[in-house]
GUGU-884129 format. One line per field, with one value per residue: residue in one letter; x, y, z of N, C-alpha, C in turn. Coordinates in steps of 0.2 Angstrom, whole numbers, plus 5000, padded with zeros to 4 digits. Each point is the difference from the previous one (the first is absolute). Example, Ala and Ser with C-alpha at 12.3 -4.5 7.8 and 13.67 -1.06 7.14 Angstrom:
// GUGU-884129
torlum <- (a_s)
n.u <- (5066_4998)
n.v <- (4972_5005)
n.w <- (5039_4996)
ca.u <- (4996_5004)
ca.v <- (5006_5006)
ca.w <- (5000_5001)
c.u <- (5004_4996)
c.v <- (5006_5005)
c.w <- (5000_5003)
// end
This chain:
// GUGU-884129
torlum <- (m_k_k_i_p_l_a_l_q_l_y_s_v_r_g_d_t_g_t_d_f_a_g_t_v_a_a_v_a_k_m_g_y_t_g_v_e_l_a_g_y_g_n_l_d_a_q_g_a_k_a_a_l_d_a_a_g_l_k_v_s_g_t_h_a_g_i_n_a_l_r_n_d_f_d_t_v_v_n_d_a_l_l_f_g_t_r_h_v_i_c_p_w_w_h_p_g_q_y_l_s_a_a_a_c_s_r_i_g_e_e_l_g_g_i_g_a_a_l_r_a_f_g_l_q_l_s_f_h_n_h_a_s_e_l_k_v_i_e_g_r_t_a_f_d_w_m_l_s_a_a_a_p_r_d_l_a_a_e_l_d_v_y_w_s_h_v_g_g_v_p_p_e_k_f_l_a_d_h_g_a_r_v_r_l_l_h_l_k_d_e_k_e_i_g_l_g_p_v_d_f_t_k_v_f_a_a_a_e_a_i_g_a_v_e_w_y_v_v_e_q_e_w_y_n_h_a_p_m_e_s_v_r_r_c_f_e_q_l_k_a_w_g_k_a)
n.u <- (5148_4993_5002_5001_4994_5002_4997_4997_5001_4994_4999_5005_4995_4997_5006_5003_4998_5001_5004_5003_4995_4997_5003_4998_4994_5000_5002_4995_4995_5002_5000_4994_4996_4998_5000_4994_5002_4993_5001_4994_4997_5003_5001_5000_4994_4997_4995_5002_5001_4994_4997_5002_4998_4994_5000_5002_4996_4998_5002_4995_5006_4997_4996_5002_4998_5000_5001_5000_5004_5004_5000_5001_5005_4998_4994_5002_5003_4995_4995_5003_5000_4994_4999_5005_4996_5000_5003_5005_4997_5003_5000_5001_4995_5002_4996_5006_4996_4998_5007_4995_4998_5002_4995_5002_5006_4998_4997_5005_5004_4996_5000_5007_5000_4996_5004_5005_4996_4998_5006_5002_4994_5004_5004_4999_5006_4999_5004_5004_5001_5006_5000_5004_4995_4998_5006_4996_5004_4994_5001_5006_4996_5002_4999_5005_5004_4998_5001_5006_5001_4997_5003_4996_5006_4995_4998_5006_5003_5006_5000_5006_5001_5005_5000_4993_5000_5005_4997_4995_5006_4996_5006_4999_5006_5001_4997_5003_5005_4997_4999_5005_4997_4999_5006_4995_5000_5005_5000_5004_5003_5003_5005_4997_5004_4997_5003_4997_4997_4997_4995_5001_5000_5007_5000_4997_5003_5006_4998_4998_5005_5003_4996_5000_4998_5005_4995_5001_5006_5000_5002_5002_5000_5003_5006_5002_5004_4995_4998_4994_4999_5005_4997_4994_5003_5003_4994_4996_5004_5000_4994_5001_5004_4995_4997_4997_5002)
n.v <- (5088_5000_4997_4995_5000_4995_4995_4996_4996_4999_4999_5005_5001_4997_4997_5006_5003_4994_5001_5006_5003_5000_4994_4998_5003_4998_4994_5000_5003_4995_4997_5004_4994_5005_4995_4997_4995_5000_4994_5002_4997_4995_5000_5006_5003_5004_5000_4994_5000_5004_4997_4995_5002_5002_4994_4997_5004_4995_5004_5000_4998_4994_4998_4994_5000_4994_4998_4994_5002_5003_4994_4996_5004_5004_4999_4994_5000_5004_4997_4994_5003_5002_4994_4998_5004_4995_5003_4996_4998_4994_4999_4995_4997_4997_4995_4999_4994_5005_5000_5000_5007_5005_4998_4994_5003_5003_4995_4997_5004_4999_4994_5000_5004_4995_4995_5002_5001_4994_4998_5003_4998_4996_5003_4995_4998_4997_4996_4998_4994_5001_4995_4995_4996_5005_4998_4994_5000_5003_4998_5000_4998_5002_4994_5002_5001_4994_4997_5003_4998_4995_5003_5004_5004_5004_4995_5001_5000_5000_4994_5003_4994_5003_4995_5000_5006_5000_4995_5004_5003_5003_5004_5000_5003_4995_4996_5002_4999_4994_4997_5004_5004_4993_5001_4999_4994_5000_4993_5000_4996_4995_4997_4996_5002_5006_5001_4994_5003_4999_5002_5005_5000_5001_4996_4995_5001_5000_4994_4996_5002_4999_4995_4998_4994_4997_4997_4994_4999_4994_4997_4996_4995_4997_5002_4996_5004_5003_5000_4999_5000_4996_4996_5001_4998_4996_4999_5001_4997_4996_5000_4999_4995_4999_5002_4993_5000)
n.w <- (5065_5002_5005_4996_5003_5004_4996_5003_4994_5004_4994_5001_5004_4995_5001_5002_4995_4997_5005_4998_4997_5006_5002_4995_4999_5007_4998_4995_5004_5004_4994_4999_4998_4995_4995_4998_4996_4999_5002_5002_5005_4997_5007_4997_5001_4995_5004_5001_4994_4999_5005_4998_4994_5002_5003_4994_4998_4996_4994_4996_4996_5001_4996_5000_4994_5000_4993_5003_5005_4995_4997_5006_5003_4996_5003_5001_4994_4998_5004_4998_4993_5000_5003_4995_4997_4996_4995_5002_4995_5002_4993_5003_4996_4994_4998_5000_5001_5003_5001_4996_5000_4996_4996_5002_5000_4995_4999_5002_4997_4995_5001_5000_4994_4998_5003_4997_4995_5001_5001_4995_4999_5003_4995_4997_5001_4994_5002_4996_5003_4998_4997_4999_5001_5003_5001_4999_4995_4999_4994_5002_5005_5006_5003_5005_4994_4997_5005_5001_4994_5003_5005_5002_5000_5000_4995_4998_5006_5001_5003_4998_4999_5004_5004_5000_5000_5005_5003_4999_5001_5004_4999_5006_5000_4996_5004_5005_4995_4998_5007_5002_4996_4998_5003_5003_4998_5003_4997_5005_4995_5002_4998_5004_5005_5001_4994_5000_4996_4995_5004_4995_5006_4999_4995_5004_5005_4996_4997_5005_5003_4995_4999_5006_4997_5002_5002_4998_5003_4997_5005_4995_5005_4995_5000_5004_5002_5003_5006_4997_5006_5001_4995_5002_5006_4997_4997_5005_5003_4994_5000_5006_4999_4996_5006_5000_5006)
ca.u <- (4994_4998_5002_4994_4999_5001_4996_5002_4994_5000_5001_5007_5001_4994_4999_4999_4993_4995_5000_4999_5000_5001_5007_5005_5000_5003_5007_5002_5001_5006_5006_5001_4996_4995_4993_5000_4995_4996_4998_4997_5000_5003_4995_4995_4996_5002_5000_5005_5006_5001_5001_5007_5004_5000_5004_5007_5001_5002_4995_4999_5001_4996_4997_4999_4993_5000_4995_4994_4997_4998_4994_4995_4999_5003_4998_5004_5006_4999_4999_5006_5005_4998_5001_5007_5002_5005_4997_5002_4998_5005_4999_5007_5002_4996_5002_5004_4998_4995_5003_5000_5001_4999_4993_4998_5003_4996_4994_5002_5001_4993_4997_5003_4998_4993_5000_5003_4995_4995_5003_5001_4994_5001_5006_5005_5004_5002_5006_5001_5006_5003_5005_5004_4996_4998_5006_5001_4999_4995_4998_5004_4999_4999_4993_4998_4999_4993_4995_4999_4998_4993_4996_5002_5004_4996_4997_5005_5007_5005_5004_5005_5004_5006_5003_4997_5002_5006_5000_4997_5004_4999_5003_4994_5001_4997_4993_4999_5001_4995_4994_5001_4994_4995_5003_4999_5003_5006_5002_5007_5001_5007_5001_5001_4999_5001_5007_5004_4998_5002_4997_5004_4995_5002_4996_4993_4999_5001_4994_4994_5000_5000_4993_4997_4993_5000_4997_5003_5004_4997_5005_4997_5005_4997_5005_5003_5006_4999_4993_4997_5000_5007_5002_4997_5003_5006_4998_4999_5007_5003_4997_5002_5007_5000_4997_4993_4996)
ca.v <- (4996_4997_4993_4995_4995_4993_4995_4993_4996_4995_4994_4998_4997_4997_4995_5004_5003_4995_4998_5006_5006_5006_5000_5000_5007_5004_4999_5003_5007_5001_5000_5006_5001_5004_4997_4993_4999_4994_4994_4996_5003_4995_4996_5005_5003_5007_5004_4998_5002_5007_5002_4998_5005_5006_4999_5000_5007_4999_5002_4995_5003_4997_4993_4996_4997_4996_5001_4997_5005_5006_4999_4997_5002_5007_5004_4998_5003_5007_5001_4999_5005_5006_4999_5000_5007_5000_5001_4995_4993_4997_4994_4998_4995_4998_4994_5001_4997_5004_5005_4996_5004_5007_5001_4997_5004_5006_4998_5000_5007_5003_4997_5003_5007_5001_4999_5006_5005_4998_5001_5007_5003_5000_5003_4995_4999_4993_4998_4993_4998_4996_4995_5000_4999_5006_5003_4997_5004_4998_5004_5006_5004_4995_4999_5005_5006_5000_5001_5007_5005_4999_5004_5007_5000_5001_4994_4994_5001_4994_4999_4997_4995_5002_4994_4996_5004_4998_4993_5000_5003_5007_5003_5004_5007_5001_5000_5007_5006_4999_5000_5002_5004_4996_4996_5003_4995_4996_4995_4999_4993_4998_4993_5000_5007_5006_5001_4994_4998_5004_5006_5006_5004_5007_5003_5000_5006_5006_5001_5001_5007_5005_5000_5002_4998_4994_5002_4995_4994_4995_4995_4993_4995_4993_4995_5002_4997_4999_5000_5006_5006_5002_5003_5006_5004_5001_5004_5006_5003_5002_5006_5006_5002_5003_5006_5000_4998)
ca.w <- (4999_5005_5000_4998_5006_4999_5003_4999_4998_5005_4997_5001_5007_5000_5006_5006_5001_5000_5007_5005_4996_5004_5002_4994_4998_5005_4999_4994_5002_5004_4996_4997_4994_5001_4998_4997_4994_5003_4996_5005_5007_5005_5004_5002_4995_4998_5006_5005_4997_5001_5007_5001_4996_5004_5007_4999_4997_4993_4995_4995_4994_4995_5002_4994_4999_4994_4995_5002_5005_4997_4996_5003_5007_4999_5006_5005_4998_5001_5007_5004_4999_5004_5007_5002_4999_4994_4994_4995_4999_4995_4997_5001_4995_4995_4997_4994_4994_4997_4996_4994_4995_5002_5002_5006_5005_5000_5003_5007_5002_5000_5006_5006_5000_5002_5007_5003_4999_5005_5006_5000_5003_5008_5002_5000_4994_4998_4997_4998_5002_4995_5000_4993_4994_4997_4996_4994_4994_4996_4994_5001_5006_5005_5002_5004_4996_4997_5006_5002_4994_4999_5005_5002_5006_5006_5002_5001_5002_5000_5006_4997_5004_4996_4999_4994_4994_4998_4998_4994_4995_5000_5006_5003_4998_4993_5001_5003_4995_4995_5003_5007_5003_5002_5005_5007_5005_4997_5004_5001_5001_4997_5001_5008_5003_4996_5000_4999_4993_4993_4999_5002_5004_4999_4994_5001_5004_4996_4995_5004_5003_4995_4998_5006_5000_5005_5007_5005_4999_5003_5000_5000_5000_4999_5001_5006_5003_5007_5002_4997_5004_5000_4993_4998_5004_4997_4994_5003_5002_4994_4997_5005_4999_4993_5001_4997_5005)
c.u <- (4998_5001_4993_5000_5001_4995_5002_4994_5000_5000_5007_5000_4993_4999_5000_4993_4995_4999_4999_5001_5002_5007_5005_5000_5003_5008_5003_5001_5006_5006_5001_4996_4994_4993_5001_4995_4997_4999_4996_5001_5003_4995_4994_4995_5002_4999_5005_5007_5001_5002_5008_5005_5000_5004_5007_5002_5002_4994_5000_5001_4996_4997_5000_4993_5000_4994_4993_4996_4997_4994_4993_4998_5002_4998_5005_5007_5000_5000_5007_5006_4998_5001_5007_5003_5005_4996_5002_4998_5004_4997_5007_5002_4995_5003_5004_4998_4995_5003_5002_5002_4999_4993_4998_5003_4996_4993_5001_5000_4993_4996_5002_4998_4993_4999_5003_4996_4995_5003_5001_4994_5000_5006_5006_5004_5002_5007_5001_5008_5003_5004_5004_4996_4997_5005_5001_4998_4995_4999_5004_5000_4999_4992_4997_4999_4993_4995_4999_4998_4992_4996_5003_5004_4996_4997_5004_5007_5004_5003_5006_5004_5007_5004_4997_5001_5007_5000_4996_5003_5000_5003_4995_5001_4997_4992_4998_5000_4994_4993_5000_4994_4995_5002_4999_5003_5006_5002_5007_5001_5007_5000_5002_4999_5002_5008_5004_4999_5002_4997_5004_4995_5002_4996_4993_4998_5000_4994_4994_5000_5000_4993_4996_4993_4999_4998_5003_5005_4997_5005_4996_5005_4997_5005_5005_5007_4999_4992_4997_5000_5007_5002_4997_5003_5007_4999_5000_5007_5004_4997_5001_5007_5001_4996_4993_4995_5002)
c.v <- (4996_4992_4996_4995_4993_4996_4993_4996_4994_4993_4997_4996_4996_4994_5002_5003_4995_4997_5005_5006_5006_5001_5001_5008_5005_4999_5004_5008_5001_5000_5007_5002_5005_4998_4993_5000_4993_4995_4995_5002_4994_4997_5005_5001_5007_5004_4999_5002_5007_5002_4998_5005_5007_5000_5001_5007_4999_5002_4994_5003_4998_4993_4996_4996_4996_5002_4997_5005_5006_4999_4998_5002_5008_5004_4999_5003_5007_5001_4999_5005_5006_4999_5001_5007_5001_5002_4995_4993_4997_4993_4996_4995_4999_4994_5001_4997_5004_5006_4997_5004_5007_5001_4997_5004_5006_4999_5000_5007_5003_4998_5004_5007_5001_4999_5007_5006_5000_5002_5008_5004_5000_5003_4995_4999_4993_5000_4993_4999_4995_4994_5000_4999_5006_5004_4997_5004_4996_5005_5007_5004_4995_5000_5006_5007_5000_5001_5007_5005_4999_5003_5007_4999_5001_4994_4994_5002_4994_5000_4996_4996_5000_4993_4996_5004_4998_4993_5000_5003_5008_5003_5004_5007_5002_5000_5006_5006_5000_5002_5003_5004_4996_4995_5003_4996_4996_4995_4999_4993_4998_4992_5000_5007_5005_5002_4994_4997_5004_5007_5006_5005_5008_5003_5000_5006_5007_5002_5002_5007_5006_5001_5003_4998_4995_5003_4995_4996_4994_4994_4993_4995_4993_4994_5002_4996_4999_4999_5006_5007_5003_5003_5007_5006_5002_5004_5008_5003_5001_5007_5006_5002_5004_5007_5000_4998_5004)
c.w <- (5006_5000_4999_5006_4998_5003_4999_4998_5004_4997_5002_5007_5001_5005_5006_5001_5000_5007_5005_4996_5004_5003_4994_4998_5005_4999_4994_5001_5004_4996_4997_4994_5002_4999_4998_4994_5002_4994_5004_5007_5005_5004_5002_4995_4999_5006_5005_4997_5000_5007_5001_4997_5004_5006_4998_4997_4993_4996_4995_4993_4994_5002_4993_5000_4993_4996_5002_5005_4997_4995_5004_5007_5000_5006_5006_4999_5002_5007_5004_4999_5004_5007_5002_4998_4994_4994_4994_5000_4994_4998_5000_4995_4995_4997_4994_4993_4996_4995_4993_4994_5002_5001_5006_5006_5000_5003_5008_5003_5000_5006_5007_5001_5002_5007_5004_5000_5006_5007_5001_5003_5007_5002_5000_4993_4999_4997_4998_5002_4995_5002_4994_4994_4997_4996_4993_4994_4995_4994_5001_5006_5006_5002_5004_4997_4997_5006_5002_4995_4999_5005_5002_5006_5007_5002_5001_5000_5000_5007_4997_5005_4996_4999_4994_4994_4997_4997_4993_4994_4999_5006_5004_4999_4993_5000_5003_4996_4996_5003_5007_5002_5002_5006_5007_5006_4997_5005_5000_5002_4997_5001_5007_5002_4995_5000_4999_4993_4994_4999_5002_5003_4999_4994_5001_5004_4997_4995_5003_5003_4995_4997_5005_5001_5006_5007_5006_4997_5004_5000_5000_4999_4998_5001_5006_5002_5008_5001_4997_5004_5000_4993_4999_5005_4996_4993_5003_5002_4994_4997_5005_4998_4993_5001_4997_5006_5007)
// end
């Protein structure tokens, strides 16, 4: 099987990109990452970030766009994704207070599916990134299940965050067994650096690679034993030791 490329979600090093986006992505490339997932452009605008990524030789696996941007600044979301040469747009969060019922979750899925259909007209794929709240059981199914069931797979994919799935009570390998054909982007995260927490990555990789839909593995770091750049370097080295980088 062809090796799945490895990207870094730049939110992991947002303090560094906020002061020196170009220098940070150059250092990320030197670590060995193939690409990055965007969540803003730090101290640059989109054109400047594109130039910095090109200079570093990094691809863009996807770009995060909040629901307000998707609703109210759709053209900019599209134009930025096309500028960076990615086909993946990810809605990274939804207010958990809105997961009130199966019907409410289905309405959210319907709205996301409509946005995804509009993005598809430009050759773009919408995914939704989960936290633990989407794994809450409501009327017999998780909120995420209701959301995904309300939209066609071509209009709404899933960016599974394996750590938050674990925290939410759904082993990530089970989510992959249930919805793996819709998971094009897989967020690799653990408590502190990868390999130092409760996530069973052996099962995660086996499930993802058996299904074969994942296009990018994406490291995201939210808690650190070290400075953020050192933490994401250690994540890369652990994945390299496992044969995933």
